[in-house]
N, C-alpha and C positions, 0 to 999 in steps of 0.2 A: 313366816314362810308356811304356807299351805302344803298339804300332802293328799294326794287324791289316788284311789287304787284303781287299778285296771287290771281284769284278768289275765290279759295279753302281756302286760309289761310289769304287773307287782305296783308297789308304791313308787310314784313319782313326786319329786318334791317340787312344787310351784315356784315360779319367779326367777328361775334359772336361766331364762332366756336373756337376761341382761337387759330388758326393756321395761321391768316392772314399773319403776317410778319416773320413765321418760316423760318429761314435761311437768311435771308434778312439784317441783322445787318451789316454785312462787306460792302454790297454795299450800303447800307442807309446812314453809315458814309463817305464812301469814294464819293459819289455824292450829298449830301447834302451841300449846300453851309453855310460856317460859319457867324456866327453874325457879321455885320462889327463893329469896336470899336466905332463909333459915335452913333449908336443904344445903345451899352451897357452904354455909358457916359450919354447918355439922360435919360434911366430907373436909372441909379444910382442918378443922379440928381432930376429927377421928383419924384421918391420914396423916396428920402432923405436916402439913403441907407448908413451905417455909420459903417458897420462891425460888427454890433450887428444882434441879432435875427436868425431866421431859415427860410430858404428857403426850399419850398416844390415844387419839381418839378416831377409834376404828369403825367405821360406820357413820362418820361424821355427819351424813346428810347435809343440811344448810348450815351446820356451823352452831347450834345452840349450847353445845356442852363447851366445846372448846374456848367459845368467847366468852363465857363467863368464868371458867375456869385457867383461863391462861396466864392471868396476873399472879397465880401461885406456884409458877414454872419459868425454869430458864428458856425453856423450849417446847414447842408444840410441833407435833406431826399429827395431821388429820388426814385422813384418807376415806374413800367411799366408793363402791364400787360403779355408782352412776355418775358419768360425766357431767350432765346437768346440776347434779346437786354439789358437787366439788366447785363447777363455775360460779353456781349463786354463792356458796360460802366465800370463795375469794373475791367476789365482787362485794360482798357486804360485811367482809370480816371488819369488826371494831368500827362501824359505822353505825349510825342511829338509824333506828327502822324508817324506811320509807312509808309512809301511810297516809 
C-alpha cells in the first residue's frame, strides 16, 4: 500500500478506493511466480502441518497460497477484498494452469 502526503489532508493511504486491482487477476496469476516446493515443505515441517485444522488465506488474491497449502488442512477459508481476484480463485482452484 502506498501513502502520500498532502498538506491539506495529511498522510493518505493509497489503494483504499476498492478498485486498486480491478481487472488484474489474470495478469497477476500469469506473472506471479509459484511458491517453490522446498518453501512449502519447510512450512509444512516448521508448522507441523498434519492435514488437520483450518487455513485462513486473508488476501488470497488468485489463490496461489491456498492451492498449494490446502492438502495440509481439513478446511480452507480464502478471502480477498477484490471481487475479481475471488472470482478468478474460485474458477481456477485446484485446476491445472490454463496456458
